[in-house]
C-alpha positions in Angstrom: 13.2 -26.8 -48.2 15.4 -24.0 -49.6 17.4 -24.3 -52.8 18.1 -22.4 -56.0 14.5 -22.8 -57.1 12.9 -22.2 -53.6 13.6 -18.8 -52.0 13.7 -18.3 -48.2 10.2 -17.0 -47.4 10.9 -16.5 -43.7 12.2 -13.0 -44.3 9.3 -12.0 -46.5 6.8 -13.3 -44.0 8.5 -11.4 -41.1 8.5 -8.2 -43.1 4.8 -8.6 -44.0 3.8 -9.4 -40.4 5.8 -6.4 -39.1 4.2 -4.1 -41.7 0.7 -5.3 -40.8 1.4 -4.8 -37.1 2.7 -1.2 -37.8 -0.4 -0.5 -40.0 -2.7 -1.6 -37.2 -1.3 1.2 -35.0 -1.9 4.0 -37.4 -5.5 4.8 -36.3 -4.2 5.3 -32.7 -2.2 8.4 -33.7 -3.8 11.5 -35.2 -2.5 12.7 -38.5 0.0 15.5 -38.0 -0.5 17.0 -41.5 -3.5 19.2 -41.7 -3.9 19.9 -38.0 -4.7 23.5 -37.2 -2.1 24.0 -34.5 0.5 21.8 -32.8 -0.3 20.5 -29.4 2.0 21.8 -26.7 3.6 19.7 -24.0 5.8 20.3 -21.0 7.7 17.9 -18.8 9.3 19.4 -15.7 11.0 18.1 -12.6 10.8 20.2 -9.4 12.3 19.6 -6.0 10.2 20.0 -2.9 11.8 21.3 0.4 12.8 18.2 2.4 9.8 16.2 3.7 7.2 18.4 1.8 6.8 16.5 -1.4 3.4 15.1 -0.6 2.1 18.5 0.5 3.4 20.1 -2.7 1.8 17.3 -4.8 -1.6 18.0 -3.1 -1.3 21.7 -3.9 -0.4 21.0 -7.5 -3.4 18.7 -7.9 -5.8 21.3 -6.3 -5.2 23.8 -9.0 -5.9 21.5 -11.9 -9.7 21.3 -11.9 -10.7 23.6 -14.7 -7.9 24.5 -17.2 -9.4 25.2 -20.6 -7.3 23.5 -23.3 -5.6 21.1 -20.9 -5.7 17.6 -22.4 -3.5 16.0 -19.7 -1.9 17.1 -16.5 0.0 14.4 -14.6 1.8 14.9 -11.3 4.1 12.0 -10.3 6.5 11.1 -7.5 10.0 10.3 -8.5 10.6 6.8 -7.1 14.4 7.4 -6.7 14.3 10.8 -5.1 12.2 11.5 -2.0 11.9 15.2 -2.8 11.4 15.2 -6.5 8.1 15.7 -8.4 7.6 15.3 -12.1 4.8 17.2 -13.9 3.8 16.2 -17.5 1.3 18.4 -19.3 -0.4 18.3 -22.7 -2.3 21.3 -24.0 -4.3 21.8 -27.2 -1.8 24.6 -28.0 0.9 26.8 -26.4 -1.6 29.7 -26.0 -3.8 27.6 -23.7 -0.8 26.7 -21.5 0.2 30.4 -21.3 -3.4 31.5 -20.5 -3.7 28.9 -17.7 -1.0 30.6 -15.7 -3.3 33.6 -15.1 -6.3 31.5 -13.9 -7.2 32.3 -10.3 -7.0 28.6 -9.2 -3.5 28.2 -10.8 -2.4 31.5 -9.3 -3.6 30.4 -5.9 -1.8 27.0 -6.2 1.4 28.8 -7.2 1.2 31.2 -4.2 0.4 28.3 -1.8 3.1 25.9 -3.3 5.9 28.4 -3.7 7.2 28.0 -0.1 7.4 24.3 -0.5 9.5 24.4 -3.7 13.2 24.1 -3.2 14.0 24.5 -6.9 13.5 23.3 -10.4 15.8 20.6 -11.8 14.9 20.4 -15.4 12.2 21.1 -17.9 11.6 20.6 -21.6 8.8 21.7 -23.9 7.5 19.0 -26.2 5.2 18.8 -29.2 2.9 15.8 -28.5 1.5 14.1 -31.6 -0.7 11.4 -30.0 -0.6 8.2 -28.1 -2.7 6.1 -25.8 -5.1 8.1 -23.6 -4.6 11.4 -25.3 -7.6 12.8 -27.0 -7.4 16.1 -28.9 -10.5 18.2 -28.3 
């Protein structure tokens, strides 16, 4: 029962539980301070020529076998656009991403996929800091 001598402890309890929940997530994310270089991320949307999305996806996935410094490379269909493909990449640093563009497998995938690309809709570089499934080497 609340009153002048008995404070409402519901708020304090909720605050404590929220703080404990947040503290339990801390180990899942690497510390940003003290890291040698920032990870590099890239999210881009490209448009396949009509009816060629699956062929383009297959080509994009062929060239991803050995890419030093690549922590994650995800190719996804856009569920609302039959010609759109999203690519989400995470690299140990921007230099590794740049170097990957000169790899023979990546160059071959670019040459093979170019005729199937109608254009690029949008892209954005990111600076990943961690998350589920992302392991920094």
